[in-house]
Each structure stands twice: as structure tokens, then as C-alpha cells.
C-alpha positions as CSV (number, residue, x, y, z in Angstrom):
1,A,109.0,131.1,150.1
2,R,106.6,132.7,147.7
3,S,104.9,134.6,150.5
4,T,108.3,136.0,151.7
5,S,109.2,137.1,148.1
6,Y,105.7,138.8,147.7
7,T,106.1,140.7,151.0
8,A,109.6,141.9,150.1
9,I,108.5,143.1,146.6
10,M,105.4,145.0,147.9
11,A,107.4,146.5,150.7
12,D,109.6,148.1,148.1
13,F,106.6,149.7,146.6
14,G,105.5,151.1,150.0
15,F,101.9,149.7,149.9
16,N,99.8,148.8,152.9
17,E,97.9,145.5,153.0
18,H,94.7,146.9,151.5
19,H,96.5,148.5,148.6
20,Q,98.5,145.3,148.0
21,N,95.3,143.4,147.5
22,E,94.0,146.1,145.1
23,I,97.2,145.7,143.0
24,I,96.8,141.9,143.0
25,N,93.2,142.2,141.7
26,Y,94.3,144.6,139.0
27,M,97.2,142.4,137.9
28,R,94.8,139.4,137.7
29,F,92.5,141.4,135.6
30,A,95.3,142.6,133.3
31,R,96.7,139.0,133.0
32,S,93.3,137.6,132.1
33,K,92.8,140.2,129.3
34,R,96.3,139.6,128.0
35,V,95.8,135.8,127.9
36,L,92.6,136.2,126.1
37,R,94.1,138.5,123.5
38,L,97.1,136.1,123.0
39,K,94.6,133.3,122.3
40,T,93.0,135.5,119.7
41,I,96.3,136.1,118.0
42,D,97.1,132.3,118.1
43,S,93.7,131.6,116.5
44,C,94.6,134.0,113.6
45,F,97.7,131.9,112.8
46,E,95.7,128.6,113.2
47,E,93.0,129.9,110.9
48,L,95.7,130.8,108.3
49,K,97.2,127.4,108.5
50,D,93.9,125.6,108.1
51,S,92.4,127.8,105.4
52,R,95.4,128.7,103.2
53,L,98.2,126.2,103.8
54,V,96.6,123.4,101.9
55,E,99.0,123.1,99.0
56,E,102.6,121.9,98.9
57,T,104.1,124.8,97.0
58,F,103.3,128.5,96.8
59,T,104.5,131.3,94.7
60,V,106.2,134.4,96.1
61,D,103.2,136.5,95.5
62,E,100.9,134.1,97.3
63,V,103.2,133.9,100.3
64,R,103.4,137.7,100.4
65,E,99.6,138.0,100.1
66,M,99.1,135.6,103.0
67,M,101.7,137.4,105.2
68,D,100.1,140.8,104.4
69,G,96.7,139.5,105.4
70,L,98.0,138.0,108.6
71,Q,99.9,141.2,109.4
72,M,96.8,143.2,109.1
73,V,94.8,140.9,111.3
74,V,97.5,140.7,114.0
75,R,98.1,144.5,113.9
76,G,94.4,145.1,114.4
77,E,94.2,142.8,117.4
78,V,97.3,144.3,119.0
79,E,96.1,147.9,118.4
80,M,92.7,147.1,119.8
81,E,94.3,145.6,122.9
82,L,96.6,148.6,123.4
83,I,93.7,151.1,123.0
84,N,91.5,149.0,125.4
85,T,94.4,148.9,128.0
86,A,94.8,152.7,127.8
87,H,91.1,153.3,128.2
88,T,90.9,150.8,131.1
89,N,93.7,152.6,132.9
90,V,91.9,155.9,132.5
91,L,88.8,154.4,134.2
92,L,91.0,153.2,137.0
93,L,92.5,156.6,137.5
94,R,89.0,158.2,137.4
95,Q,88.0,156.1,140.4
96,L,91.1,157.1,142.3
97,F,90.7,160.8,141.5
98,S,87.0,160.7,142.4
99,Q,87.9,159.4,145.9
100,A,90.7,161.9,146.3
101,E,88.5,164.9,145.4
102,K,86.0,164.0,148.1
103,F,88.7,164.9,150.6
104,Y,89.9,167.9,148.6
105,L,93.1,166.1,147.6
106,R,95.0,166.7,144.3
107,L,96.9,163.7,143.2
108,Q,99.9,164.0,141.0
109,S,101.7,161.6,138.7
110,D,105.2,161.3,137.4
111,I,105.0,160.0,133.8
112,S,108.8,159.4,133.7
113,E,108.4,156.8,136.4
114,L,106.3,154.7,134.0
115,E,109.6,153.9,132.2
116,N,111.7,153.2,135.3
117,R,113.4,149.9,134.3
118,E,114.1,148.9,137.9
119,L,110.5,149.3,139.0
120,L,109.3,147.5,135.9
121,E,111.6,144.6,136.6
122,Q,110.2,144.4,140.1
123,V,106.7,144.3,138.8
124,A,107.6,141.7,136.3
125,E,109.3,139.6,139.0
126,F,106.2,139.9,141.2
127,E,103.9,138.9,138.3
128,K,106.0,135.7,137.8
129,T,105.1,134.6,141.4
130,D,102.0,132.7,141.9
131,F,100.0,135.3,143.7
132,K,96.8,133.3,143.3
133,T,97.5,131.6,146.6
134,I,98.6,134.7,148.5
135,N,96.5,136.3,151.2
136,K,93.6,133.8,150.9
137,I,92.2,135.0,154.2
138,N,92.1,138.6,153.1
139,Q,90.4,137.8,149.8
140,E,87.1,137.1,151.4
141,T,86.9,140.7,152.6
142,I,88.0,142.3,149.3
143,K,85.2,144.1,147.5
144,P,85.2,144.7,143.7
145,K,84.6,148.5,144.2
146,L,87.1,150.9,145.6
147,A,86.2,151.8,149.2
148,P,86.6,155.3,150.5
149,L,89.4,156.2,152.8
150,N,88.8,155.8,156.5
151,E,88.1,158.7,158.8
152,G,91.3,158.4,160.8
153,G,94.7,160.0,160.4
154,V,95.2,162.6,157.7
155,S,91.6,162.5,156.5
156,E,90.2,163.3,160.0
157,L,92.6,166.2,160.3
158,L,91.6,167.5,156.9
159,N,87.9,167.3,157.8
160,K,88.4,169.2,161.0
161,E,90.4,171.8,159.2
162,I,87.7,172.2,156.6
163,T,85.1,172.6,159.3
164,R,87.2,175.2,161.1
165,L,87.8,177.2,157.9
166,Q,84.1,177.0,157.0
167,E,83.3,178.5,160.5
168,E,85.9,181.2,159.9
169,N,84.3,181.9,156.5
170,D,80.9,182.3,158.2
171,K,82.3,184.8,160.6
172,L,83.8,186.8,157.8
173,K,80.4,186.8,156.0
174,S,78.7,188.0,159.2
175,R,81.3,190.8,159.5
176,L,80.6,191.7,155.9
177,R,76.9,192.0,156.7
178,T,77.7,194.3,159.7
179,L,79.8,196.6,157.5
180,E,77.0,196.7,154.9
181,S,74.7,197.8,157.7
182,Q,77.2,200.5,158.7
183,A,77.4,201.7,155.2
184,T,73.6,202.0,155.1
185,S,73.7,204.0,158.3
186,A,76.3,206.3,156.7
187,L,74.0,206.9,153.7
188,E,71.2,207.8,156.1
189,E,73.5,210.2,157.9
190,K,74.2,211.8,154.5
191,T,70.5,212.3,153.9
192,K,70.1,213.9,157.3
193,A,73.0,216.3,156.5
194,A,71.3,217.3,153.3
195,R,68.1,218.1,155.2
196,A,70.2,220.1,157.7
197,L,71.6,222.2,154.9
198,K,68.1,223.1,153.7
199,D,67.2,224.1,157.2
200,L,70.3,226.2,157.5
201,Q,69.3,228.3,154.5
202,K,66.2,229.5,156.5
203,V,68.2,230.5,159.6
204,Q,68.0,234.3,160.3
205,G,69.7,234.8,163.7
206,E,73.0,234.2,165.4
207,Q,71.3,231.9,167.9
208,K,70.2,229.6,165.2
209,F,73.6,229.7,163.7
210,S,75.0,228.5,167.0
211,T,72.5,225.6,167.0
212,Q,73.4,224.6,163.5
213,S,77.1,224.7,164.3
214,Q,76.5,222.2,167.1
215,E,74.7,219.9,164.6
216,I,77.6,220.3,162.2
217,N,80.1,219.3,165.0
218,S,77.9,216.3,165.8
219,L,77.8,215.2,162.2
220,E,81.6,215.6,162.0
221,S,82.0,213.4,165.1
222,T,79.6,210.8,163.5
223,V,81.7,210.7,160.3
224,A,84.9,210.4,162.2
225,A,83.5,207.6,164.3
226,L,82.3,205.8,161.2
227,K,85.7,206.2,159.5
228,E,87.5,204.9,162.6
229,D,85.1,201.9,162.7
230,Y,85.6,201.1,159.0
231,E,89.4,201.2,159.4
232,R,89.3,199.0,162.5
233,S,87.0,196.6,160.7
234,L,89.2,196.5,157.7
235,S,92.3,195.9,159.8
236,A,90.5,193.0,161.7
237,S,89.4,191.5,158.4
238,A,93.0,191.7,157.0
239,A,94.4,190.0,160.2
240,S,91.8,187.3,159.9
241,Q,92.7,186.8,156.2
242,K,96.4,186.5,157.1
243,D,95.7,183.9,159.7
244,L,93.5,182.0,157.4
245,Q,96.2,182.0,154.7
246,E,98.8,180.6,157.2
247,N,96.4,177.9,158.1
248,L,95.8,177.0,154.5
249,I,99.6,176.8,153.9
250,S,100.0,174.5,156.9
251,A,97.3,172.2,155.3
252,K,99.6,171.9,152.2
253,H,97.3,173.9,150.0
254,E,94.7,171.2,150.2
255,L,92.0,173.8,151.0
256,L,92.6,176.3,148.2
257,R,88.9,176.5,147.3
258,V,88.0,177.9,150.7
259,Q,90.9,180.4,150.4
260,E,89.4,181.6,147.1
261,Q,86.0,182.1,148.7
262,L,87.6,184.2,151.5
263,A,89.5,186.3,149.0
264,L,86.3,186.9,147.0
265,A,84.5,188.0,150.3
266,E,87.4,190.4,151.0
267,K,87.2,191.9,147.5
268,E,83.4,192.4,147.8
269,L,84.0,194.1,151.2
270,D,86.6,196.5,149.7
271,K,84.3,197.2,146.8
272,K,81.3,198.1,149.0
273,F,83.5,200.3,151.2
274,Q,84.7,202.2,148.1
275,Q,81.2,202.7,146.8
276,T,79.8,204.3,150.0
277,A,82.3,207.2,150.0
278,A,80.4,208.5,153.1
279,Y,83.3,210.5,154.5
280,R,84.1,212.3,151.3
281,N,80.5,213.3,150.7
282,M,80.1,214.5,154.3
283,K,83.2,216.8,154.1
284,E,81.9,218.2,150.9
285,I,78.5,219.0,152.5
286,L,80.2,220.6,155.5
287,S,82.3,222.8,153.2
288,K,79.2,224.1,151.4
289,K,77.6,224.7,154.8
290,N,80.5,226.9,155.9
291,E,80.3,228.9,152.8
292,Q,76.6,229.5,153.3
293,I,77.3,230.6,156.9
294,K,79.8,233.2,155.7
295,E,77.4,234.5,153.2
296,I,74.6,234.9,155.8
297,R,77.0,236.7,158.2
298,K,77.8,239.2,155.5
299,R,74.1,239.8,154.9
300,L,73.6,240.3,158.7
301,Q,76.4,242.9,158.9
302,K,74.5,245.0,156.4
303,Y,71.5,245.2,158.7
304,E,73.2,245.0,162.1
305,P,76.6,246.8,161.8
306,D,79.0,246.6,164.7
307,E,78.6,249.5,167.3
């Protein structure tokens, strides 16, 4: 009969067998601490009886003095027990939260449920049962320390999702390094264009002008190709980020830390792209080169007018 009552009460709480045993161990611990504190309070009264209540009559002041002293002692014992209980509960929560953080879980608590009279009555009813004789077979396998969750079910899925997201993050980092390499190449092209401008100032014939024009067209093609590659890379990165966010949402926001890392990588990518400004500088170089070509043509017309 006791075993049936125990099973019904714990089923209402929604615990599995392992967590049921953990609850039993904690309630045994709490009961032993409570019994010890009650014995201490009883000893306070016994000490008062043995040390002060030795006369047949007492004045009002003497009775008030004894009661005040007893009140102070009992108040101190009760306050000490309440503080110790609160601190003990914090240590218990610390163990649970530490296990949850290993699997990137964020536990939440509803403080209002701590005053749920119906649940409190269920706990009180369960405590009245003699759970010392319950689950004797399982007691041999119970360990005093909290064991980590097994690798099956939700935990295994979360571990797989974390591994997949880490691989996705590595791919994005590799893509970022590729874009950085392309930015370096763009800077090298800018240097080559500057050298080409210096060579253009030394040109004295139309044949050399034609050759330089071809170089300009080649540089423009290179800049256009770089711009197109940057846009395509940025679009691919944005699509990857969107897919990553959808996967994070499906994992119930359990993997927010990885999402923050990916967002940081994307910000760094945009920042480096803005700093290169290769296309804008190249256009400015080409504009200056065209002006110089016009100036040289004017000079040539002075020495070689049209027939």
C-alpha cells in the first residue's frame, strides 16, 4: 500500500525513477537536519527548566526575563536553521545548473510555484509515508554525487547539432580568410595601377597610348571581377547565416553562443570589406589617368596638327 501511494505521488510530479531516488535522498537529508534542530530547541527549554525553574514562586519581572532569554535563544536557532536551509538549497541548485551548462542548457524556475498549496500538500503527504523502505533494490546503485545526463535522446541530438554548427563556423572562418586574401590581391592591383600611372606620364606616342588603354581596360575588368566576387561571397555568407539562424531556432535557442560567434565573424567580414575600398580607389585612379591622356593629346596637337 505504501509503495502504491509513493508511485502515485511521484507520478504527479512527473519524475523518472532516477530523479525519484534523488528526491528521496534530499528529503532524508532535510528531515535529519530538521530533527536535529528540533532537538536543539527542546534542549533550550530543558536547560531553562533545570537552571531557572528551581523556586516555587517568581515575580513578573523574573518570568519576563526568563521568557525574553528563551525567546532570544530559540530565535537564534530558528534563524540559523533558515539561513542554513537557504544556503543548502543554493548549493543544490549550483550542482544542477553546472550539469545543465555542460550541455548548453538554460534552466528556468517559477518562484510562484514554491507557494503552490496543492503541490506543497502533495510533498507533505509524501513525507508522511515511510519512504525508508521504498526502492531498496535501487538504493545500492544510488551515488551521493549527481551523475551527468546520459548521451541518449535530447542530449545526443544537442551534441550532434553543436558539432554541425562548429563545422559550419569553421567553414565561415575559412571563407573569411579567402576574402581577406582577395582583399590583399586588390591592394596589390592598386599598387600596380599606381605604377602604371607613372609609366603613362612618360608616354610620347599614340602607339603607347593605345597600349596603356589596353592596360586600363584590363584593370577595369579586374576590378569588376573582384567586385562581382565580393558580392557573390557576401551573398553566400548571408545565406549561410540565415540557414544557421534557422537551425539555432529549431534547437530552441540552446546554441546562442555559437550564433554570437557567427554574427561576430560576419561583422568582421563586413568591416574588412569596407576597409579595402579597392573599387572606389581604382575608379579614382582611372579618372586621373583619363585626364592625363587628354592633356597629352592636347600637347601632341601642338606639334602634330591635323593635315
